[in-house]
Structures are given as C-alpha cells and as structure tokens.
DSSP file (Angstrom, degrees, kcal/mol; ACC not computed):
  #  RESIDUE AA STRUCTURE BP1 BP2  ACC     N-H-->O    O-->H-N    N-H-->O    O-->H-N    TCO  KAPPA ALPHA  PHI   PSI    X-CA   Y-CA   Z-CA
    1    1 A M     >        0   0    0      0, 0.0     4,-2.0     0, 0.0     5,-0.2   0.000 360.0 360.0 360.0 -38.3   37.1   46.6  -55.4
    2    2 A I  H  >  +     0   0    0      1,-0.2     4,-2.6     2,-0.2     5,-0.2   0.919 360.0  52.5 -61.5 -43.5   38.8   44.6  -52.7
    3    3 A R  H  > S+     0   0    0      1,-0.2     4,-2.9     2,-0.2    -1,-0.2   0.888 107.3  52.2 -61.3 -40.4   38.6   47.5  -50.2
    4    4 A L  H  > S+     0   0    0      2,-0.2     4,-2.5     1,-0.2    -1,-0.2   0.953 112.7  44.1 -60.7 -49.7   34.8   47.8  -50.8
    5    5 A F  H  X S+     0   0    0     -4,-2.0     4,-2.6     1,-0.2    -2,-0.2   0.876 112.7  52.8 -64.5 -37.0   34.3   44.1  -50.1
    6    6 A L  H  X S+     0   0    0     -4,-2.6     4,-2.5     2,-0.2     5,-0.2   0.938 110.1  47.3 -64.0 -46.0   36.6   44.3  -47.1
    7    7 A V  H  X S+     0   0    0     -4,-2.9     4,-2.7     1,-0.2    -2,-0.2   0.908 113.7  48.0 -62.0 -41.6   34.7   47.2  -45.6
    8    8 A L  H  X S+     0   0    0     -4,-2.5     4,-2.5    -5,-0.2    -1,-0.2   0.879 110.9  52.0 -65.5 -36.4   31.4   45.5  -46.2
    9    9 A H  H  X S+     0   0    0     -4,-2.6     4,-2.0     2,-0.2    -2,-0.2   0.925 112.6  44.0 -64.0 -44.1   32.7   42.3  -44.7
   10   10 A V  H  X S+     0   0    0     -4,-2.5     4,-2.5     2,-0.2    -2,-0.2   0.914 113.2  51.6 -68.3 -42.5   33.9   44.1  -41.5
   11   11 A F  H  X S+     0   0    0     -4,-2.7     4,-2.4    -5,-0.2     5,-0.2   0.923 109.5  50.1 -59.8 -43.0   30.6   46.1  -41.4
   12   12 A G  H  X S+     0   0    0     -4,-2.5     4,-2.9     1,-0.2     5,-0.2   0.896 109.8  51.2 -63.4 -37.9   28.6   42.8  -41.6
   13   13 A A  H  X S+     0   0    0     -4,-2.0     4,-2.9     2,-0.2     5,-0.5   0.927 109.8  50.0 -63.4 -44.9   30.8   41.3  -38.8
   14   14 A V  H  X S+     0   0    0     -4,-2.5     4,-2.1     1,-0.2     5,-0.3   0.925 115.6  41.8 -60.0 -46.6   30.1   44.4  -36.6
   15   15 A V  H  X S+     0   0    0     -4,-2.4     4,-2.3    -5,-0.2     5,-0.4   0.939 117.9  45.7 -69.7 -45.9   26.3   44.2  -37.1
   16   16 A A  H  X S+     0   0    0     -4,-2.9     4,-1.8    -5,-0.2    -2,-0.2   0.940 120.8  37.3 -62.3 -48.9   26.1   40.4  -36.8
   17   17 A V  H  X S+     0   0    0     -4,-2.9     4,-2.5    -5,-0.2     5,-0.2   0.904 115.9  53.4 -71.2 -41.7   28.2   40.0  -33.8
   18   18 A G  H  X S+     0   0    0     -4,-2.1     4,-1.1    -5,-0.5    -2,-0.2   0.950 114.1  40.0 -60.6 -50.7   27.0   43.2  -32.1
   19   19 A F  H  X S+     0   0    0     -4,-2.3     4,-0.9    -5,-0.3     3,-0.5   0.905 113.0  55.7 -67.6 -38.2   23.4   42.3  -32.3
   20   20 A S  H >< S+     0   0    0     -4,-1.8     3,-1.0    -5,-0.4     4,-0.5   0.925 107.0  50.5 -57.8 -43.4   24.0   38.7  -31.4
   21   21 A L  H 3< S+     0   0    0     -4,-2.5     4,-0.5     1,-0.2     3,-0.3   0.752 104.5  59.1 -66.7 -23.9   25.7   39.7  -28.3
   22   22 A S  H 3X S+     0   0    0     -4,-1.1     4,-2.3    -3,-0.5     3,-0.3   0.699  83.3  82.1 -79.1 -17.2   22.8   41.9  -27.3
   23   23 A Y  H <X S+     0   0    0     -3,-1.0     4,-2.5    -4,-0.9    -1,-0.2   0.894  89.5  50.8 -57.6 -42.8   20.3   39.1  -27.3
   24   24 A G  H  > S+     0   0    0     -4,-0.5     4,-2.5    -3,-0.3    -1,-0.2   0.872 109.1  52.1 -63.3 -35.2   21.2   37.9  -23.8
   25   25 A L  H  > S+     0   0    0     -4,-0.5     4,-2.5    -3,-0.3    -1,-0.2   0.924 109.2  49.4 -67.1 -43.1   20.8   41.5  -22.5
   26   26 A W  H  X S+     0   0    0     -4,-2.3     4,-2.6     1,-0.2    -2,-0.2   0.933 112.8  48.0 -58.6 -45.6   17.3   41.8  -24.0
   27   27 A M  H  X S+     0   0    0     -4,-2.5     4,-2.8     1,-0.2     5,-0.2   0.922 111.9  48.3 -64.0 -43.9   16.3   38.4  -22.5
   28   28 A A  H  X S+     0   0    0     -4,-2.5     4,-2.2     1,-0.2    -1,-0.2   0.916 113.0  48.3 -63.3 -41.5   17.7   39.4  -19.0
   29   29 A R  H  X S+     0   0    0     -4,-2.5     4,-1.6     2,-0.2    -1,-0.2   0.922 113.2  47.6 -65.9 -43.3   15.9   42.7  -19.1
   30   30 A G  H  X S+     0   0    0     -4,-2.6     4,-1.6    -5,-0.2     8,-0.4   0.917 111.8  49.4 -64.0 -43.3   12.6   41.1  -20.2
   31   31 A D  H  < S+     0   0    0     -4,-2.8    -1,-0.2     1,-0.2    -2,-0.2   0.899 113.8  47.1 -62.2 -40.2   12.9   38.4  -17.5
   32   32 A A  H  < S+     0   0    0     -4,-2.2    -1,-0.2    -5,-0.2    -2,-0.2   0.781 110.9  51.5 -72.3 -27.6   13.5   41.0  -14.8
   33   33 A A  H  < S-     0   0    0     -4,-1.6     2,-0.2     1,-0.3    -1,-0.2   0.819 113.9 -89.4 -87.0 -30.3   10.8   43.4  -15.9
   34   34 A G     X  -     0   0    0     -4,-1.6     4,-2.4     1,-0.1    -1,-0.3  -0.770  44.6 -63.0 140.3 173.6    7.7   41.0  -16.0
   35   35 A A  H  > S+     0   0    0     -2,-0.2     4,-1.9     1,-0.2    79,-0.2   0.907 127.5  44.0 -62.2 -47.7    5.7   38.7  -18.2
   36   36 A A  H  > S+     0   0    0      1,-0.2     4,-2.0     2,-0.2    -1,-0.2   0.892 115.1  49.6 -68.0 -37.8    4.5   41.2  -20.8
   37   37 A E  H  > S+     0   0    0      2,-0.2     4,-2.8     1,-0.2    -1,-0.2   0.849 106.7  56.6 -66.8 -34.1    8.0   42.8  -21.0
   38   38 A R  H  X S+     0   0    0     -4,-2.4     4,-2.6    -8,-0.4    -2,-0.2   0.922 107.6  48.0 -61.6 -44.6    9.6   39.3  -21.4
   39   39 A V  H  X S+     0   0    0     -4,-1.9     4,-2.5     2,-0.2     5,-0.2   0.919 111.7  50.2 -63.3 -42.8    7.3   38.7  -24.4
   40   40 A F  H  X S+     0   0    0     -4,-2.0     4,-2.1     2,-0.2    -2,-0.2   0.933 111.0  48.9 -58.4 -47.5    8.3   42.1  -25.8
   41   41 A A  H  X S+     0   0    0     -4,-2.8     4,-2.4     1,-0.2    -2,-0.2   0.925 112.1  48.4 -61.4 -45.7   12.0   41.4  -25.4
   42   42 A L  H  X S+     0   0    0     -4,-2.6     4,-2.0     1,-0.2    -1,-0.2   0.916 113.5  46.3 -60.3 -45.4   11.7   38.0  -27.1
   43   43 A K  H  X S+     0   0    0     -4,-2.5     4,-2.0     1,-0.2    -1,-0.2   0.811 110.4  54.2 -70.8 -28.0    9.7   39.4  -30.0
   44   44 A T  H  X S+     0   0    0     -4,-2.1     4,-2.9     2,-0.2     5,-0.3   0.908 107.0  50.7 -70.7 -41.5   12.2   42.2  -30.3
   45   45 A V  H  X S+     0   0    0     -4,-2.4     4,-2.7     1,-0.2    -2,-0.2   0.932 111.5  48.5 -59.1 -44.9   15.1   39.8  -30.5
   46   46 A S  H  X S+     0   0    0     -4,-2.0     4,-2.2     2,-0.2    -2,-0.2   0.894 111.7  49.8 -62.3 -39.6   13.2   37.9  -33.3
   47   47 A W  H  X S+     0   0    0     -4,-2.0     4,-2.2     2,-0.2     5,-0.3   0.938 113.3  44.9 -63.6 -48.6   12.6   41.2  -35.1
   48   48 A I  H  X>S+     0   0    0     -4,-2.9     4,-2.7     1,-0.2     5,-1.8   0.906 112.6  52.8 -63.2 -40.0   16.2   42.2  -34.9
   49   49 A D  I  <>S+     0   0    0     -4,-2.7     5,-2.8    -5,-0.3    -1,-0.2   0.906 112.4  42.8 -64.4 -42.9   17.4   38.8  -36.0
   50   50 A R  I  <5S+     0   0    0     -4,-2.2    -1,-0.2    -5,-0.2    -2,-0.2   0.882 124.8  33.9 -70.8 -38.8   15.2   38.7  -39.1
   51   51 A R  I  <5S+     0   0    0     -4,-2.2    -2,-0.2    -5,-0.2    -3,-0.2   0.735 136.0   6.7 -94.6 -24.4   15.9   42.2  -40.2
   52   52 A L  I  X5S+     0   0    0     -4,-2.7     4,-1.8    -5,-0.3    -3,-0.2   0.727 122.5  46.3-126.0 -54.6   19.5   42.9  -39.2
   53   53 A T  I  ><S+     0   0    0     -5,-1.8     4,-2.3     2,-0.2     5,-0.2   0.958 114.5  44.4 -65.4 -52.2   21.5   39.9  -37.8
   54   54 A T  H  ><S+     0   0    0     -5,-2.8     4,-2.3    -6,-0.2     5,-0.2   0.933 114.0  49.6 -62.5 -45.6   20.6   37.3  -40.3
   55   55 A P  H  > S+     0   0    0      0, 0.0     4,-2.5     0, 0.0    -1,-0.2   0.880 110.4  52.8 -57.4 -35.2   21.0   39.6  -43.3
   56   56 A A  H  X S+     0   0    0     -4,-1.8     4,-2.2     2,-0.2    -2,-0.2   0.899 107.9  49.6 -67.2 -38.8   24.4   40.6  -41.8
   57   57 A Y  H  X S+     0   0    0     -4,-2.3     4,-1.8     2,-0.2    -1,-0.2   0.905 111.1  49.5 -65.7 -39.2   25.4   36.9  -41.6
   58   58 A V  H  X S+     0   0    0     -4,-2.3     4,-2.3     2,-0.2    -2,-0.2   0.902 108.8  53.0 -65.1 -39.8   24.4   36.4  -45.3
   59   59 A L  H  X S+     0   0    0     -4,-2.5     4,-3.1     1,-0.2     5,-0.4   0.900 105.0  56.4 -59.5 -40.2   26.5   39.5  -46.1
   60   60 A Q  H  X S+     0   0    0     -4,-2.2     4,-2.4     1,-0.2     5,-0.2   0.930 107.9  47.1 -56.5 -46.7   29.4   37.9  -44.4
   61   61 A L  H  X S+     0   0    0     -4,-1.8     4,-2.5     2,-0.2     5,-0.2   0.947 115.6  44.4 -60.4 -50.1   29.1   34.8  -46.6
   62   62 A I  H  X S+     0   0    0     -4,-2.3     4,-2.2     1,-0.2    -2,-0.2   0.932 118.4  40.7 -62.5 -49.7   28.8   36.8  -49.8
   63   63 A T  H  X S+     0   0    0     -4,-3.1     4,-2.4     2,-0.2    -1,-0.2   0.857 114.1  54.0 -71.9 -32.9   31.6   39.3  -49.1
   64   64 A G  H  X S+     0   0    0     -4,-2.4     4,-2.2    -5,-0.4    -2,-0.2   0.931 110.9  45.1 -65.0 -43.8   33.8   36.6  -47.6
   65   65 A L  H  X S+     0   0    0     -4,-2.5     4,-2.1    -5,-0.2    -2,-0.2   0.897 112.6  52.1 -66.1 -38.2   33.5   34.5  -50.7
   66   66 A A  H  X S+     0   0    0     -4,-2.2     4,-3.2    -5,-0.2     5,-0.2   0.902 109.4  49.8 -62.6 -40.3   34.1   37.5  -52.9
   67   67 A L  H  X S+     0   0    0     -4,-2.4     4,-2.8     2,-0.2     5,-0.3   0.899 108.3  52.7 -66.6 -40.4   37.3   38.4  -50.9
   68   68 A V  H  X>S+     0   0    0     -4,-2.2     5,-1.9     1,-0.2     4,-0.7   0.918 115.6  41.4 -58.4 -44.5   38.6   34.9  -51.3
   69   69 A F  H  <5S+     0   0    0     -4,-2.1    -2,-0.2     3,-0.2    -1,-0.2   0.927 117.8  45.6 -67.8 -47.3   38.0   35.1  -55.1
   70   70 A L  H  <5S+     0   0    0     -4,-3.2    -2,-0.2     1,-0.2    -3,-0.2   0.873 117.8  41.5 -70.0 -37.3   39.3   38.7  -55.4
   71   71 A V  H  <5S-     0   0    0     -4,-2.8    -1,-0.2    -5,-0.2    -2,-0.2   0.621 105.4-131.1 -84.9 -11.8   42.4   38.2  -53.3
   72   72 A N  T  <5 -     0   0    0     -4,-0.7     2,-0.4    -5,-0.3    -3,-0.2   0.945  36.4-176.9  61.7  52.3   43.0   34.8  -54.9
   73   73 A I      < -     0   0    0     -5,-1.9     2,-1.0    -6,-0.2    -1,-0.2  -0.659  28.2-129.5 -82.9 132.3   43.5   33.0  -51.6
   74   74 A D    >   -     0   0    0     -2,-0.4     3,-2.0     1,-0.2     4,-0.4  -0.735  17.7-160.5 -81.4 104.4   44.4   29.3  -51.8
   75   75 A L  G >  S+     0   0    0     -2,-1.0     3,-1.2     1,-0.3     7,-0.3   0.826  86.5  60.1 -57.6 -34.2   41.8   27.9  -49.5
   76   76 A L  G 3  S+     0   0    0      1,-0.2    -1,-0.3    -3,-0.1     3,-0.1   0.593 105.7  48.2 -72.2  -9.1   43.8   24.7  -49.0
   77   77 A R  G <  S+     0   0    0     -3,-2.0     2,-0.5     1,-0.2    -1,-0.2   0.356  97.3  73.6-111.1   1.7   46.8   26.6  -47.7
   78   78 A Q    X>  +     0   0    0     -3,-1.2     4,-2.3    -4,-0.4     3,-0.8  -0.784  52.2 178.7-121.9  86.4   44.9   28.8  -45.1
   79   79 A S  H 3> S+     0   0    0     -2,-0.5     4,-2.7     1,-0.3     5,-0.3   0.853  81.8  56.8 -57.3 -37.9   43.9   26.6  -42.1
   80   80 A W  H 3> S+     0   0    0     72,-0.5     4,-1.8     1,-0.2    -1,-0.3   0.851 109.8  46.1 -62.0 -32.9   42.3   29.6  -40.3
   81   81 A L  H <> S+     0   0    0     -3,-0.8     4,-2.5     2,-0.2    -2,-0.2   0.903 111.4  50.2 -77.4 -41.1   40.0   30.2  -43.3
   82   82 A E  H  X S+     0   0    0     -4,-2.3     4,-2.5    -7,-0.3    -2,-0.2   0.939 113.9  45.9 -59.3 -46.6   39.1   26.5  -43.7
   83   83 A I  H  X S+     0   0    0     -4,-2.7     4,-2.7     1,-0.2    -1,-0.2   0.905 111.3  52.3 -63.0 -42.1   38.2   26.3  -40.0
   84   84 A S  H  X S+     0   0    0     -4,-1.8     4,-2.4    -5,-0.3    -1,-0.2   0.905 110.1  48.3 -62.3 -42.2   36.3   29.5  -40.1
   85   85 A I  H  X S+     0   0    0     -4,-2.5     4,-2.3     2,-0.2    -1,-0.2   0.924 111.8  49.6 -65.0 -43.7   34.2   28.3  -43.1
   86   86 A G  H  X S+     0   0    0     -4,-2.5     4,-2.4     1,-0.2    -2,-0.2   0.915 112.4  47.6 -60.8 -43.3   33.5   25.0  -41.3
   87   87 A L  H  X S+     0   0    0     -4,-2.7     4,-3.2     2,-0.2    -1,-0.2   0.873 109.0  54.7 -64.8 -37.7   32.5   26.9  -38.2
   88   88 A Y  H  X S+     0   0    0     -4,-2.4     4,-2.4     2,-0.2    -2,-0.2   0.914 109.5  46.8 -61.7 -43.0   30.3   29.2  -40.2
   89   89 A V  H  X S+     0   0    0     -4,-2.3     4,-2.6     2,-0.2    -2,-0.2   0.944 114.6  47.0 -62.3 -47.7   28.5   26.2  -41.7
   90   90 A A  H  X S+     0   0    0     -4,-2.4     4,-2.7     1,-0.2     5,-0.2   0.919 112.4  50.1 -60.1 -44.4   28.1   24.6  -38.3
   91   91 A L  H  X S+     0   0    0     -4,-3.2     4,-2.6     2,-0.2    -1,-0.2   0.907 111.4  48.8 -60.7 -43.7   26.9   27.9  -36.8
   92   92 A T  H  X S+     0   0    0     -4,-2.4     4,-2.3     2,-0.2     5,-0.2   0.939 112.4  47.5 -63.7 -47.4   24.3   28.3  -39.6
   93   93 A V  H  X S+     0   0    0     -4,-2.6     4,-3.1     1,-0.2     5,-0.3   0.937 115.1  45.5 -60.1 -47.5   23.0   24.8  -39.2
   94   94 A L  H  X>S+     0   0    0     -4,-2.7     5,-2.3     1,-0.2     4,-2.3   0.882 111.4  52.4 -65.3 -38.8   22.7   25.1  -35.4
   95   95 A A  I  <>S+     0   0    0     -4,-2.6     5,-2.6    -5,-0.2    -1,-0.2   0.905 117.3  38.8 -63.2 -40.8   21.1   28.5  -35.6
   96   96 A I  I  <5S+     0   0    0     -4,-2.3    -2,-0.2    -5,-0.2    -1,-0.2   0.906 126.6  32.7 -76.8 -42.5   18.5   27.2  -38.0
   97   97 A T  I  <5S+     0   0    0     -4,-3.1    -3,-0.2    -5,-0.2    -2,-0.2   0.706 134.6  14.2 -91.8 -19.4   17.8   23.7  -36.5
   98   98 A R  I  X5S+     0   0    0     -4,-2.3     4,-2.0    -5,-0.3    -3,-0.2   0.749 124.5  40.4-119.0 -58.6   18.4   24.3  -32.8
   99   99 A Y  I  ><S+     0   0    0     -5,-2.3     4,-2.8    34,-0.2     5,-0.2   0.959 114.5  48.8 -68.7 -50.2   18.4   27.9  -31.7
  100  100 A A  H  ><S+     0   0    0     -5,-2.6     4,-2.5    -6,-0.3    -1,-0.2   0.926 114.1  44.6 -57.4 -48.9   15.6   29.3  -33.8
  101  101 A P  H  > S+     0   0    0      0, 0.0     4,-2.6     0, 0.0    -1,-0.2   0.923 114.4  50.3 -62.8 -40.3   13.1   26.6  -33.0
  102  102 A A  H  X S+     0   0    0     -4,-2.0     4,-2.6     1,-0.2    28,-0.3   0.907 111.0  49.3 -62.3 -41.1   14.0   26.8  -29.3
  103  103 A H  H  X S+     0   0    0     -4,-2.8     4,-2.5     2,-0.2    -1,-0.2   0.895 109.9  51.1 -67.0 -39.3   13.6   30.6  -29.4
  104  104 A R  H  X S+     0   0    0     -4,-2.5     4,-2.4    -5,-0.2    -2,-0.2   0.926 111.6  47.3 -61.8 -44.2   10.2   30.2  -31.1
  105  105 A R  H  X S+     0   0    0     -4,-2.6     4,-2.6     2,-0.2     5,-0.2   0.916 111.6  51.6 -61.2 -43.4    9.1   27.8  -28.4
  106  106 A Q  H  X S+     0   0    0     -4,-2.6     4,-2.4    20,-0.2    -2,-0.2   0.918 110.5  47.4 -60.0 -43.5   10.3   30.1  -25.7
  107  107 A T  H  X S+     0   0    0     -4,-2.5     4,-2.3     2,-0.2    -1,-0.2   0.922 112.1  50.4 -65.3 -43.4    8.4   33.0  -27.2
  108  108 A A  H  X S+     0   0    0     -4,-2.4     4,-1.8     1,-0.2    -2,-0.2   0.908 113.4  44.8 -60.8 -43.6    5.2   30.9  -27.5
  109  109 A L  H  X S+     0   0    0     -4,-2.6     4,-3.0     2,-0.2    -1,-0.2   0.857 109.1  56.1 -70.9 -33.5    5.4   29.8  -23.9
  110  110 A A  H  X S+     0   0    0     -4,-2.4     4,-2.2    -5,-0.2    -2,-0.2   0.920 107.9  49.8 -60.9 -41.8    6.3   33.3  -22.7
  111  111 A E  H  X S+     0   0    0     -4,-2.3     4,-0.8     1,-0.2    -2,-0.2   0.912 112.7  45.6 -62.5 -41.3    3.0   34.5  -24.3
  112  112 A R  H ><>S+     0   0    0     -4,-1.8     5,-3.1     1,-0.2     3,-0.7   0.893 111.5  53.3 -67.4 -39.9    1.1   31.7  -22.6
  113  113 A L  H ><5S+     0   0    0     -4,-3.0     3,-1.1     1,-0.2    -2,-0.2   0.874 103.0  57.6 -61.1 -38.5    2.8   32.4  -19.3
  114  114 A A  H 3<5S+     0   0    0     -4,-2.2    -1,-0.2     1,-0.3    -2,-0.2   0.745 111.6  42.0 -66.8 -22.7    1.8   36.1  -19.6
  115  115 A T  T <<5S-     0   0    0     -4,-0.8    -1,-0.3    -3,-0.7    -2,-0.2   0.347 119.7-107.4-103.3   4.5   -1.9   35.0  -19.8
  116  116 A G  T < 5S+     0   0    0     -3,-1.1    -3,-0.2    -4,-0.3    -2,-0.1   0.612  83.9 125.3  82.8  12.8   -1.5   32.4  -17.0
  117  117 A G  S   <S+     0   0    0     -5,-3.1     2,-0.3    -6,-0.2    -4,-0.2   0.492  71.5  25.4 -85.7  -4.4   -1.8   29.5  -19.5
  118  118 A V  S    S-     0   0    0     -6,-0.5    -2,-0.1    -9,-0.1     2,-0.1  -0.984  83.3-105.2-154.9 154.4    1.5   27.8  -18.5
  119  119 A G     >  -     0   0    0     -2,-0.3     4,-1.8     1,-0.1     3,-0.2  -0.462  26.8-117.1 -85.8 158.8    3.6   27.5  -15.4
  120  120 A E  H  > S+     0   0    0      1,-0.2     4,-2.9     2,-0.2     5,-0.2   0.844 112.5  58.0 -61.3 -36.4    7.0   29.2  -14.9
  121  121 A G  H  > S+     0   0    0      2,-0.2     4,-1.9     1,-0.2    -1,-0.2   0.913 106.0  47.6 -63.2 -44.6    8.8   25.9  -14.6
  122  122 A E  H  > S+     0   0    0      1,-0.2     4,-1.5     2,-0.2    -1,-0.2   0.911 115.1  46.5 -64.3 -41.4    7.7   24.7  -18.0
  123  123 A Y  H  X S+     0   0    0     -4,-1.8     4,-2.8     1,-0.2    -2,-0.2   0.927 109.2  54.6 -64.6 -43.8    8.7   28.1  -19.5
  124  124 A R  H  X S+     0   0    0     -4,-2.9     4,-2.6     1,-0.2    -2,-0.2   0.865 105.0  53.6 -60.9 -38.3   12.1   28.1  -17.7
  125  125 A A  H  X S+     0   0    0     -4,-1.9     4,-1.8     2,-0.2    -1,-0.2   0.929 113.2  42.3 -63.3 -45.3   13.0   24.6  -19.1
  126  126 A V  H  X S+     0   0    0     -4,-1.5     4,-2.4     2,-0.2   -20,-0.2   0.887 113.8  52.4 -69.5 -38.3   12.4   25.8  -22.7
  127  127 A A  H  X S+     0   0    0     -4,-2.8     4,-2.5     1,-0.2    -2,-0.2   0.892 108.0  51.9 -63.8 -40.0   14.2   29.2  -22.0
  128  128 A D  H  X S+     0   0    0     -4,-2.6     4,-2.3    -5,-0.2    -1,-0.2   0.901 108.8  50.8 -64.0 -40.2   17.2   27.3  -20.6
  129  129 A D  H  X S+     0   0    0     -4,-1.8     4,-2.2     2,-0.2    -2,-0.2   0.937 112.3  46.0 -60.8 -48.4   17.3   25.2  -23.8
  130  130 A A  H  X S+     0   0    0     -4,-2.4     4,-2.3   -28,-0.3    -2,-0.2   0.893 111.8  52.4 -62.5 -39.4   17.2   28.3  -26.0
  131  131 A R  H  X S+     0   0    0     -4,-2.5     4,-2.3     2,-0.2    -1,-0.2   0.911 108.1  50.9 -62.3 -43.6   19.8   30.0  -23.8
  132  132 A R  H  X S+     0   0    0     -4,-2.3     4,-2.2     1,-0.2    -2,-0.2   0.933 112.7  45.0 -61.6 -46.8   22.2   27.0  -24.2
  133  133 A W  H  X S+     0   0    0     -4,-2.2     4,-2.4     1,-0.2    -1,-0.2   0.867 111.0  54.9 -68.0 -33.5   21.9   27.0  -28.0
  134  134 A G  H  X S+     0   0    0     -4,-2.3     4,-2.2    -5,-0.2    -1,-0.2   0.890 108.2  49.0 -62.9 -39.3   22.3   30.8  -28.1
  135  135 A V  H  X S+     0   0    0     -4,-2.3     4,-2.8     2,-0.2     5,-0.2   0.915 109.9  51.3 -67.4 -42.1   25.6   30.5  -26.1
  136  136 A V  H  X S+     0   0    0     -4,-2.2     4,-2.4     1,-0.2    -2,-0.2   0.941 112.6  45.8 -59.1 -47.9   26.8   27.8  -28.5
  137  137 A V  H  X S+     0   0    0     -4,-2.4     4,-2.3     1,-0.2    -1,-0.2   0.896 113.1  50.3 -64.0 -39.2   26.1   30.0  -31.6
  138  138 A T  H  X S+     0   0    0     -4,-2.2     4,-2.6     2,-0.2     5,-0.2   0.923 109.6  49.9 -65.5 -45.7   27.6   33.0  -29.9
  139  139 A V  H  X S+     0   0    0     -4,-2.8     4,-2.2     2,-0.2    -2,-0.2   0.910 111.4  49.1 -59.4 -43.2   30.8   31.1  -29.0
  140  140 A L  H  X S+     0   0    0     -4,-2.4     4,-2.3    -5,-0.2    -1,-0.2   0.929 111.8  50.1 -61.2 -44.2   31.1   29.8  -32.6
  141  141 A T  H  X S+     0   0    0     -4,-2.3     4,-2.1     1,-0.2    -2,-0.2   0.924 111.7  46.4 -60.3 -45.2   30.6   33.3  -33.9
  142  142 A L  H  X S+     0   0    0     -4,-2.6     4,-2.4     2,-0.2    -1,-0.2   0.844 109.6  54.9 -68.0 -34.0   33.3   34.8  -31.6
  143  143 A T  H  X S+     0   0    0     -4,-2.2     4,-2.4    -5,-0.2    -1,-0.2   0.926 108.6  48.6 -63.0 -44.6   35.7   32.0  -32.6
  144  144 A I  H  X S+     0   0    0     -4,-2.3     4,-2.6     1,-0.2    -2,-0.2   0.915 109.6  52.7 -61.6 -42.9   35.3   32.8  -36.2
  145  145 A L  H  X S+     0   0    0     -4,-2.1     4,-1.9     1,-0.2     5,-0.2   0.924 110.0  47.7 -58.2 -47.0   35.8   36.5  -35.4
  146  146 A V  H  X S+     0   0    0     -4,-2.4     4,-3.1     1,-0.2     5,-0.4   0.913 112.6  49.0 -62.5 -41.7   39.1   35.7  -33.6
  147  147 A L  H  X S+     0   0    0     -4,-2.4     4,-2.1     1,-0.2    -2,-0.2   0.899 110.3  51.2 -66.1 -38.6   40.3   33.5  -36.5
  148  148 A M  H  < S+     0   0    0     -4,-2.6    -1,-0.2    -5,-0.2    -2,-0.2   0.855 118.4  37.7 -67.5 -34.0   39.5   36.2  -39.0
  149  149 A V  H  < S+     0   0    0     -4,-1.9    -2,-0.2    -5,-0.2    -1,-0.2   0.916 125.0  35.2 -83.2 -46.4   41.4   38.8  -37.1
  150  150 A A  H  < S-     0   0    0     -4,-3.1    -3,-0.2    -5,-0.2    -2,-0.2   0.799  79.6-161.8 -82.2 -29.2   44.4   36.7  -35.8
  151  151 A K     <  -     0   0    0     -4,-2.1    -4,-0.1    -5,-0.4    -3,-0.1   0.931  20.4-158.1  45.7  56.0   44.7   34.4  -38.9
  152  152 A P        -     0   0    0      0, 0.0     2,-0.5     0, 0.0   -72,-0.5  -0.288   9.9-142.9 -66.4 150.2   46.8   31.9  -36.9
  153  153 A V        +     0   0    0      1,-0.1   -75,-0.0   -74,-0.1    -2,-0.0  -0.968  24.7 169.5-117.1 118.9   49.1   29.5  -38.7
  154  154 A W              0   0    0     -2,-0.5    -1,-0.1     0, 0.0     0, 0.0   0.714 360.0 360.0-101.5 -26.7   49.2   26.0  -37.2
  155  155 A W              0   0    0      0, 0.0    -2,-0.1     0, 0.0     0, 0.0   0.331 360.0 360.0-151.2 360.0   51.1   24.1  -39.9
C-alpha cells in the first residue's frame, strides 16, 4: 500500500511541477505570436490548471498525508516535512488569493487588448503582476520538491 501511495505522490509531483513550469513558456509564446494567440495561450494555461495541475496538487496533499500516516512519521521530528507542509499551505493560499485573480485579470485584459479595448501598457502592468505571483508560486513549489527529495536535517 505504501508503494502505491508513493508512486501516486511522485506522479502527482511530476504533473503538478511539470505543467506549472510550462506556464511561462505558454505566456511567452502567446506574447510573441500576437493578440489572439496571447488570449489562446492564457486560456490554455487556465484550462490546464483547472483540469491537470490543480488536481495534481490536491493529489499531493492526499497522498502525502496518507504516506505520513502509513509510514508512521513523527511530524515533530522531521523539520523538512514540517517546512514542506508550511510551504504547501503558503503556496496554496498565494495561488488562490494572488496568482489566480491576477491571471484572470490578465486574461480579461488580453481579450480587450485583442479587440482594441485597452492599451498595451495597462495590459503589461497586470501581466507583470501575474508573472511575479507565478514566479513566487513556482519557487515555493520547487523548494518543496527539493525538500521532499533531499530530506535535509538541520537539527
């Protein structure tokens, strides 16, 4: 049973991190291709996030908690695990409260920009905000990944 949850946990990490890292590529390609393509790229990122990335992050929570229970890990004695859980909570809160709303604003302005309803400068300010929050969420995700693999002991 432990191996099954471990495989699911690793699979969830691959999907969550892999797609998360691809978002910047989608955005860059959309920006380089034109206004309509930018909207397509932004909507594709949203589609991937709702159907693949977010479910993978939820799978991480479920399988991670199951592994803690099955392996009988003492949470108070594993600093790497405590820190990872804290970062996961922070990442989730920031993704929901900062990145997702910024991405929605970016998509809405990109649609208006494609029809001439807003200027590039207004769009760029919102896109930069979404990009900053995306980088923060990605760095937190990669930090968790490093902690899960390295399991460093600090004390």
